[in-house]
N, CA, C and O atoms as CSV, one atom per row, in Angstrom:
chain,resi,resn,atom,element,x,y,z
A,1,MET,N,N,56.189,27.555,145.929
A,1,MET,CA,C,57.517,27.189,146.389
A,1,MET,C,C,58.559,27.359,145.278
A,1,MET,O,O,59.630,27.926,145.494
A,2,ARG,N,N,58.215,26.846,144.066
A,2,ARG,CA,C,59.143,26.943,142.953
A,2,ARG,C,C,59.399,28.403,142.578
A,2,ARG,O,O,60.524,28.780,142.251
A,3,GLN,N,N,58.357,29.211,142.628
A,3,GLN,CA,C,58.493,30.626,142.292
A,3,GLN,C,C,59.435,31.338,143.256
A,3,GLN,O,O,60.168,32.242,142.854
A,4,LEU,N,N,59.422,30.942,144.506
A,4,LEU,CA,C,60.312,31.516,145.506
A,4,LEU,C,C,61.768,31.190,145.180
A,4,LEU,O,O,62.640,32.049,145.312
A,5,LYS,N,N,62.035,29.953,144.755
A,5,LYS,CA,C,63.395,29.556,144.396
A,5,LYS,C,C,63.882,30.334,143.181
A,5,LYS,O,O,65.036,30.758,143.133
A,6,VAL,N,N,63.002,30.522,142.199
A,6,VAL,CA,C,63.365,31.268,140.997
A,6,VAL,C,C,63.694,32.708,141.350
A,6,VAL,O,O,64.661,33.265,140.829
A,7,SER,N,N,62.913,33.316,142.221
A,7,SER,CA,C,63.188,34.707,142.596
A,7,SER,C,C,64.502,34.814,143.372
A,7,SER,O,O,65.218,35.806,143.231
A,8,LYS,N,N,64.826,33.817,144.184
A,8,LYS,CA,C,66.112,33.829,144.892
A,8,LYS,C,C,67.277,33.749,143.915
A,8,LYS,O,O,68.287,34.432,144.085
A,9,ILE,N,N,67.134,32.914,142.893
A,9,ILE,CA,C,68.192,32.792,141.888
A,9,ILE,C,C,68.348,34.108,141.134
A,9,ILE,O,O,69.469,34.552,140.888
A,10,LYS,N,N,67.232,34.734,140.767
A,10,LYS,CA,C,67.294,36.028,140.080
A,10,LYS,C,C,67.993,37.075,140.944
A,10,LYS,O,O,68.835,37.824,140.449
A,11,ASN,N,N,67.653,37.131,142.218
A,11,ASN,CA,C,68.277,38.098,143.124
A,11,ASN,C,C,69.771,37.839,143.267
A,11,ASN,O,O,70.570,38.776,143.243
A,12,PHE,N,N,70.148,36.585,143.415
A,12,PHE,CA,C,71.564,36.242,143.542
A,12,PHE,C,C,72.340,36.667,142.301
A,12,PHE,O,O,73.430,37.228,142.408
A,13,CYS,N,N,71.780,36.401,141.130
A,13,CYS,CA,C,72.455,36.764,139.888
A,13,CYS,C,C,72.563,38.275,139.728
A,13,CYS,O,O,73.576,38.772,139.237
A,14,SER,N,N,71.540,39.003,140.131
A,14,SER,CA,C,71.621,40.460,140.014
A,14,SER,C,C,72.652,41.035,140.984
A,14,SER,O,O,73.328,42.011,140.657
A,15,LEU,N,N,72.778,40.445,142.167
A,15,LEU,CA,C,73.796,40.903,143.117
A,15,LEU,C,C,75.203,40.601,142.618
A,15,LEU,O,O,76.134,41.364,142.874
A,16,ALA,N,N,75.354,39.492,141.909
A,16,ALA,CA,C,76.662,39.110,141.380
A,16,ALA,C,C,76.932,39.751,140.023
A,16,ALA,O,O,77.948,39.460,139.391
A,17,LEU,N,N,76.030,40.621,139.570
A,17,LEU,CA,C,76.136,41.320,138.288
A,17,LEU,C,C,76.185,40.351,137.114
A,17,LEU,O,O,76.908,40.586,136.146
A,18,LEU,N,N,75.425,39.272,137.191
A,18,LEU,CA,C,75.322,38.306,136.107
A,18,LEU,C,C,74.026,38.545,135.351
A,18,LEU,O,O,72.976,38.771,135.952
A,19,LEU,N,N,74.109,38.494,134.034
A,19,LEU,CA,C,72.905,38.616,133.227
A,19,LEU,C,C,72.232,37.255,133.158
A,19,LEU,O,O,72.902,36.233,133.011
A,20,LEU,N,N,70.919,37.241,133.261
A,20,LEU,CA,C,70.196,35.978,133.286
A,20,LEU,C,C,68.833,36.164,132.644
A,20,LEU,O,O,68.112,37.108,132.966
A,21,LEU,N,N,68.483,35.273,131.744
A,21,LEU,CA,C,67.158,35.252,131.146
A,21,LEU,C,C,66.430,34.034,131.688
A,21,LEU,O,O,67.010,32.953,131.786
A,22,VAL,N,N,65.173,34.201,132.038
A,22,VAL,CA,C,64.403,33.109,132.632
A,22,VAL,C,C,63.156,32.875,131.792
A,22,VAL,O,O,62.418,33.808,131.474
A,23,LYS,N,N,62.933,31.612,131.438
A,23,LYS,CA,C,61.702,31.228,130.755
A,23,LYS,C,C,61.031,30.164,131.595
A,23,LYS,O,O,61.604,29.101,131.832
A,24,SER,N,N,59.831,30.442,132.041
A,24,SER,CA,C,59.098,29.487,132.879
A,24,SER,C,C,58.060,28.760,132.048
A,24,SER,O,O,57.394,29.345,131.194
A,25,ARG,N,N,57.940,27.489,132.316
A,25,ARG,CA,C,56.915,26.658,131.694
A,25,ARG,C,C,56.055,26.087,132.797
A,25,ARG,O,O,56.206,26.459,133.961
A,26,GLN,N,N,55.168,25.201,132.449
A,26,GLN,CA,C,54.235,24.675,133.445
A,26,GLN,C,C,54.949,24.006,134.611
A,26,GLN,O,O,54.674,24.326,135.767
A,27,LYS,N,N,55.854,23.090,134.329
A,27,LYS,CA,C,56.495,22.348,135.409
A,27,LYS,C,C,57.995,22.575,135.488
A,27,LYS,O,O,58.678,21.941,136.293
A,28,SER,N,N,58.506,23.460,134.672
A,28,SER,CA,C,59.957,23.650,134.703
A,28,SER,C,C,60.312,25.103,134.434
A,28,SER,O,O,59.519,25.871,133.888
A,29,THR,N,N,61.499,25.449,134.824
A,29,THR,CA,C,62.039,26.778,134.578
A,29,THR,C,C,63.398,26.612,133.919
A,29,THR,O,O,64.226,25.825,134.377
A,30,VAL,N,N,63.622,27.348,132.855
A,30,VAL,CA,C,64.873,27.263,132.116
A,30,VAL,C,C,65.615,28.577,132.286
A,30,VAL,O,O,65.039,29.651,132.111
A,31,PHE,N,N,66.891,28.491,132.626
A,31,PHE,CA,C,67.729,29.673,132.802
A,31,PHE,C,C,68.698,29.769,131.631
A,31,PHE,O,O,69.301,28.772,131.233
A,32,PHE,N,N,68.842,30.954,131.089
A,32,PHE,CA,C,69.762,31.197,129.993
A,32,PHE,C,C,70.745,32.272,130.406
A,32,PHE,O,O,70.370,33.269,131.023
A,33,ARG,N,N,71.999,32.065,130.066
A,33,ARG,CA,C,73.023,33.071,130.272
A,33,ARG,C,C,73.500,33.532,128.911
A,33,ARG,O,O,73.820,32.688,128.074
A,34,PRO,N,N,73.565,34.813,128.649
A,34,PRO,CA,C,74.063,35.275,127.355
A,34,PRO,C,C,75.509,34.837,127.145
A,34,PRO,O,O,76.288,34.731,128.092
A,35,LYS,N,N,75.847,34.586,125.883
A,35,LYS,CA,C,77.219,34.199,125.566
A,35,LYS,C,C,78.142,35.387,125.800
A,35,LYS,O,O,77.770,36.525,125.516
A,36,PRO,N,N,79.336,35.137,126.312
A,36,PRO,CA,C,80.270,36.246,126.498
A,36,PRO,C,C,80.734,36.778,125.154
A,36,PRO,O,O,80.739,36.058,124.155
A,37,SER,N,N,81.112,38.008,125.138
A,37,SER,CA,C,81.608,38.630,123.923
A,37,SER,C,C,82.865,37.928,123.449
A,37,SER,O,O,83.694,37.503,124.254
A,38,ASN,N,N,83.002,37.808,122.111
A,38,ASN,CA,C,84.176,37.138,121.557
A,38,ASN,C,C,85.453,37.934,121.751
A,38,ASN,O,O,86.542,37.361,121.768
A,39,ILE,N,N,85.337,39.229,121.896
A,39,ILE,CA,C,86.525,40.062,121.970
A,39,ILE,C,C,87.154,40.020,123.355
A,39,ILE,O,O,88.335,40.335,123.502
A,40,VAL,N,N,86.400,39.643,124.361
A,40,VAL,CA,C,86.958,39.544,125.705
A,40,VAL,C,C,88.015,38.457,125.714
A,40,VAL,O,O,87.788,37.366,125.189
A,41,GLY,N,N,89.157,38.738,126.297
A,41,GLY,CA,C,90.198,37.731,126.412
A,41,GLY,C,C,91.259,37.803,125.334
A,41,GLY,O,O,92.147,36.952,125.294
A,42,LEU,N,N,91.195,38.791,124.462
A,42,LEU,CA,C,92.230,38.927,123.445
A,42,LEU,C,C,93.390,39.723,124.016
A,42,LEU,O,O,93.196,40.766,124.640
A,43,ASN,N,N,94.601,39.219,123.795
A,43,ASN,CA,C,95.769,39.967,124.246
A,43,ASN,C,C,96.095,41.066,123.234
A,43,ASN,O,O,95.439,41.180,122.198
A,44,GLU,N,N,97.094,41.858,123.535
A,44,GLU,CA,C,97.429,43.005,122.678
A,44,GLU,C,C,97.853,42.569,121.280
A,44,GLU,O,O,97.517,43.230,120.297
A,45,GLY,N,N,98.584,41.470,121.183
A,45,GLY,CA,C,99.018,40.977,119.878
A,45,GLY,C,C,97.841,40.602,118.992
A,45,GLY,O,O,97.825,40.923,117.804
A,46,LEU,N,N,96.860,39.927,119.568
A,46,LEU,CA,C,95.673,39.544,118.803
A,46,LEU,C,C,94.837,40.762,118.436
A,46,LEU,O,O,94.263,40.820,117.348
A,47,LYS,N,N,94.768,41.741,119.343
A,47,LYS,CA,C,93.999,42.956,119.049
A,47,LYS,C,C,94.630,43.742,117.905
A,47,LYS,O,O,93.920,44.252,117.039
A,48,THR,N,N,95.961,43.843,117.896
A,48,THR,CA,C,96.613,44.575,116.803
A,48,THR,C,C,96.431,43.842,115.481
A,48,THR,O,O,96.234,44.477,114.445
A,49,LEU,N,N,96.494,42.511,115.503
A,49,LEU,CA,C,96.264,41.733,114.283
A,49,LEU,C,C,94.834,41.929,113.789
A,49,LEU,O,O,94.618,42.139,112.596
A,50,LEU,N,N,93.869,41.864,114.679
A,50,LEU,CA,C,92.468,42.052,114.302
A,50,LEU,C,C,92.240,43.454,113.743
A,50,LEU,O,O,91.519,43.614,112.759
A,51,ASN,N,N,92.839,44.461,114.351
A,51,ASN,CA,C,92.706,45.835,113.846
A,51,ASN,C,C,93.355,45.988,112.479
A,51,ASN,O,O,92.837,46.710,111.627
A,52,ALA,N,N,94.490,45.314,112.258
A,52,ALA,CA,C,95.153,45.377,110.953
A,52,ALA,C,C,94.277,44.748,109.878
A,52,ALA,O,O,94.200,45.261,108.762
A,53,ILE,N,N,93.623,43.650,110.204
A,53,ILE,CA,C,92.743,42.992,109.231
A,53,ILE,C,C,91.500,43.842,108.985
A,53,ILE,O,O,91.015,43.908,107.856
A,54,LYS,N,N,90.980,44.491,110.024
A,54,LYS,CA,C,89.806,45.353,109.845
A,54,LYS,C,C,90.138,46.570,108.990
A,54,LYS,O,O,89.318,46.999,108.178
A,55,SER,N,N,91.330,47.128,109.165
A,55,SER,CA,C,91.684,48.323,108.402
A,55,SER,C,C,92.100,47.994,106.970
A,55,SER,O,O,91.979,48.841,106.085
A,56,ASN,N,N,92.586,46.779,106.731
A,56,ASN,CA,C,92.994,46.357,105.387
A,56,ASN,C,C,92.434,44.967,105.087
A,56,ASN,O,O,93.192,43.996,105.088
A,57,PRO,N,N,91.134,44.844,104.832
A,57,PRO,CA,C,90.562,43.521,104.584
A,57,PRO,C,C,91.179,42.873,103.350
A,57,PRO,O,O,91.512,43.553,102.380
A,58,GLY,N,N,91.324,41.570,103.398
A,58,GLY,CA,C,91.850,40.824,102.262
A,58,GLY,C,C,93.353,40.626,102.286
A,58,GLY,O,O,93.912,40.086,101.331
A,59,MET,N,N,94.017,41.044,103.342
A,59,MET,CA,C,95.475,40.903,103.415
A,59,MET,C,C,95.873,39.449,103.608
A,59,MET,O,O,95.159,38.665,104.233
A,60,LYS,N,N,97.030,39.113,103.058
A,60,LYS,CA,C,97.598,37.776,103.230
A,60,LYS,C,C,98.563,37.798,104.404
A,60,LYS,O,O,98.888,38.856,104.942
A,61,THR,N,N,99.015,36.612,104.790
A,61,THR,CA,C,99.878,36.488,105.964
A,61,THR,C,C,101.192,37.244,105.787
A,61,THR,O,O,101.658,37.891,106.724
A,62,LYS,N,N,101.795,37.172,104.604
A,62,LYS,CA,C,103.076,37.869,104.389
A,62,LYS,C,C,102.914,39.383,104.498
A,62,LYS,O,O,103.759,40.060,105.083
A,63,ALA,N,N,101.836,39.906,103.940
A,63,ALA,CA,C,101.591,41.346,104.027
A,63,ALA,C,C,101.307,41.760,105.467
A,63,ALA,O,O,101.721,42.834,105.903
A,64,LEU,N,N,100.603,40.909,106.199
A,64,LEU,CA,C,100.357,41.202,107.611
A,64,LEU,C,C,101.660,41.216,108.397
A,64,LEU,O,O,101.833,42.035,109.300
A,65,SER,N,N,102.576,40.314,108.060
A,65,SER,CA,C,103.870,40.260,108.745
A,65,SER,C,C,104.645,41.556,108.540
A,65,SER,O,O,105.277,42.060,109.468
A,66,VAL,N,N,104.598,42.087,107.337
A,66,VAL,CA,C,105.294,43.342,107.050
A,66,VAL,C,C,104.626,44.506,107.774
A,66,VAL,O,O,105.307,45.349,108.358
A,67,SER,N,N,103.290,44.553,107.739
A,67,SER,CA,C,102.594,45.681,108.360
A,67,SER,C,C,102.663,45.636,109.883
A,67,SER,O,O,102.525,46.669,110.539
A,68,LEU,N,N,102.874,44.458,110.448
A,68,LEU,CA,C,102.981,44.332,111.903
A,68,LEU,C,C,104.442,44.273,112.345
A,68,LEU,O,O,104.775,43.626,113.338
A,69,LYS,N,N,105.290,44.943,111.610
A,69,LYS,CA,C,106.701,45.139,111.967
A,69,LYS,C,C,107.462,43.834,112.174
A,69,LYS,O,O,108.135,43.642,113.187
A,70,GLY,N,N,107.339,42.947,111.196
A,70,GLY,CA,C,108.172,41.754,111.200
A,70,GLY,C,C,107.735,40.645,112.131
A,70,GLY,O,O,108.545,39.784,112.473
A,71,ARG,N,N,106.488,40.635,112.552
A,71,ARG,CA,C,106.006,39.513,113.364
A,71,ARG,C,C,106.122,38.251,112.511
A,71,ARG,O,O,105.759,38.270,111.335
A,72,SER,N,N,106.613,37.174,113.076
A,72,SER,CA,C,106.887,35.976,112.281
A,72,SER,C,C,105.603,35.394,111.696
A,72,SER,O,O,104.519,35.515,112.267
A,73,ILE,N,N,105.766,34.761,110.544
A,73,ILE,CA,C,104.623,34.184,109.855
A,73,ILE,C,C,104.020,33.050,110.681
A,73,ILE,O,O,102.800,32.895,110.723
A,74,LYS,N,N,104.860,32.263,111.332
A,74,LYS,CA,C,104.368,31.163,112.170
A,74,LYS,C,C,103.499,31.702,113.317
A,74,LYS,O,O,102.450,31.138,113.626
A,75,THR,N,N,103.946,32.797,113.942
A,75,THR,CA,C,103.159,33.419,115.010
A,75,THR,C,C,101.826,33.908,114.463
A,75,THR,O,O,100.782,33.709,115.085
A,76,LEU,N,N,101.864,34.546,113.301
A,76,LEU,CA,C,100.628,35.033,112.688
A,76,LEU,C,C,99.682,33.885,112.352
A,76,LEU,O,O,98.467,34.016,112.504
A,77,GLU,N,N,100.235,32.758,111.896
A,77,GLU,CA,C,99.379,31.609,111.576
A,77,GLU,C,C,98.650,31.109,112.819
A,77,GLU,O,O,97.466,30.779,112.753
A,78,HIS,N,N,99.349,31.051,113.953
A,78,HIS,CA,C,98.711,30.632,115.204
A,78,HIS,C,C,97.639,31.635,115.630
A,78,HIS,O,O,96.543,31.250,116.038
A,79,GLN,N,N,97.969,32.928,115.530
A,79,GLN,CA,C,97.015,33.956,115.935
A,79,GLN,C,C,95.797,33.986,115.010
A,79,GLN,O,O,94.670,34.169,115.472
A,80,ILE,N,N,96.020,33.809,113.719
A,80,ILE,CA,C,94.922,33.790,112.755
A,80,ILE,C,C,94.016,32.587,113.017
A,80,ILE,O,O,92.792,32.702,112.959
A,81,LYS,N,N,94.618,31.443,113.304
A,81,LYS,CA,C,93.828,30.246,113.622
A,81,LYS,C,C,92.926,30.509,114.831
A,81,LYS,O,O,91.760,30.115,114.840
A,82,PHE,N,N,93.477,31.178,115.849
A,82,PHE,CA,C,92.696,31.502,117.050
A,82,PHE,C,C,91.542,32.442,116.715
A,82,PHE,O,O,90.422,32.235,117.181
A,83,LEU,N,N,91.805,33.478,115.908
A,83,LEU,CA,C,90.762,34.442,115.542
A,83,LEU,C,C,89.680,33.801,114.675
A,83,LEU,O,O,88.511,34.175,114.768
A,84,ILE,N,N,90.060,32.840,113.835
A,84,ILE,CA,C,89.073,32.128,113.022
A,84,ILE,C,C,88.193,31.263,113.914
A,84,ILE,O,O,86.979,31.204,113.721
A,85,GLU,N,N,88.806,30.584,114.899
A,85,GLU,CA,C,88.027,29.752,115.829
A,85,GLU,C,C,87.043,30.592,116.637
A,85,GLU,O,O,85.940,30.136,116.941
A,86,LYS,N,N,87.438,31.823,116.988
A,86,LYS,CA,C,86.551,32.730,117.721
A,86,LYS,C,C,85.527,33.400,116.802
A,86,LYS,O,O,84.673,34.160,117.259
A,87,LYS,N,N,85.624,33.108,115.496
A,87,LYS,CA,C,84.726,33.669,114.485
A,87,LYS,C,C,84.809,35.193,114.410
A,87,LYS,O,O,83.801,35.872,114.213
A,88,LEU,N,N,86.011,35.713,114.569
A,88,LEU,CA,C,86.229,37.153,114.432
A,88,LEU,C,C,86.713,37.507,113.032
A,88,LEU,O,O,86.518,38.631,112.569
A,89,ILE,N,N,87.349,36.541,112.355
A,89,ILE,CA,C,87.784,36.733,110.975
A,89,ILE,C,C,87.449,35.469,110.195
A,89,ILE,O,O,87.130,34.427,110.767
A,90,GLU,N,N,87.531,35.589,108.865
A,90,GLU,CA,C,87.347,34.422,108.007
A,90,GLU,C,C,88.273,34.540,106.814
A,90,GLU,O,O,88.713,35.632,106.454
A,91,ARG,N,N,88.560,33.411,106.212
A,91,ARG,CA,C,89.396,33.395,105.016
A,91,ARG,C,C,88.476,33.332,103.817
A,91,ARG,O,O,87.557,32.515,103.766
A,92,ARG,N,N,88.728,34.194,102.861
A,92,ARG,CA,C,87.949,34.206,101.627
A,92,ARG,C,C,88.897,34.026,100.455
A,92,ARG,O,O,90.017,34.539,100.465
A,93,GLY,N,N,88.449,33.305,99.456
A,93,GLY,CA,C,89.237,33.123,98.250
A,93,GLY,C,C,90.096,31.874,98.299
A,93,GLY,O,O,90.061,31.104,99.259
A,94,SER,N,N,90.869,31.696,97.238
A,94,SER,CA,C,91.725,30.516,97.130
A,94,SER,C,C,93.002,30.710,97.935
A,94,SER,O,O,93.264,31.795,98.453
A,95,LYS,N,N,93.792,29.646,98.034
A,95,LYS,CA,C,95.057,29.745,98.763
A,95,LYS,C,C,95.996,30.740,98.093
A,95,LYS,O,O,96.770,31.422,98.765
A,96,LYS,N,N,95.924,30.820,96.768
A,96,LYS,CA,C,96.843,31.682,96.036
A,96,LYS,C,C,96.429,33.156,96.084
A,96,LYS,O,O,97.281,34.033,96.228
A,97,THR,N,N,95.151,33.426,95.968
A,97,THR,CA,C,94.724,34.826,95.847
A,97,THR,C,C,93.863,35.316,97.006
A,97,THR,O,O,93.494,36.490,97.033
A,98,GLY,N,N,93.535,34.456,97.957
A,98,GLY,CA,C,92.630,34.840,99.032
A,98,GLY,C,C,93.313,35.611,100.144
A,98,GLY,O,O,94.533,35.780,100.154
A,99,GLY,N,N,92.503,36.074,101.075
A,99,GLY,CA,C,93.015,36.809,102.223
A,99,GLY,C,C,92.065,36.683,103.398
A,99,GLY,O,O,91.090,35.933,103.337
A,100,TYR,N,N,92.344,37.412,104.467
A,100,TYR,CA,C,91.554,37.342,105.691
A,100,TYR,C,C,90.662,38.568,105.799
A,100,TYR,O,O,91.077,39.690,105.507
A,101,TRP,N,N,89.422,38.329,106.227
A,101,TRP,CA,C,88.411,39.371,106.297
A,101,TRP,C,C,87.753,39.358,107.666
A,101,TRP,O,O,87.568,38.289,108.247
A,102,PRO,N,N,87.396,40.525,108.195
A,102,PRO,CA,C,86.655,40.547,109.469
A,102,PRO,C,C,85.239,40.027,109.257
A,102,PRO,O,O,84.672,40.171,108.174
A,103,VAL,N,N,84.679,39.431,110.285
A,103,VAL,CA,C,83.306,38.898,110.202
A,103,VAL,C,C,82.345,39.956,110.688
A,103,VAL,O,O,81.135,39.729,110.707
């Protein structure tokens, strides 16, 4: 009976184009869904910032503002905070000499 339910769930997920990993144990079945990609959901502004950091690793916020045609530093700080939370970039070095690097 339990095996029938598991196969129905697998079929439903394949029809809905969902990826699903299944691990069965003696009395239980565990379903795993892969984590979505971090890059999904980035708007154009975040993508251009990420590309600028990838092409010039170690840049500071002021240099990024100049290279991104005058985007305000406050806007860049918000966008950088978002990219750090998504683990797409990281800050390396001290406040005075450090910069942002792709992960």
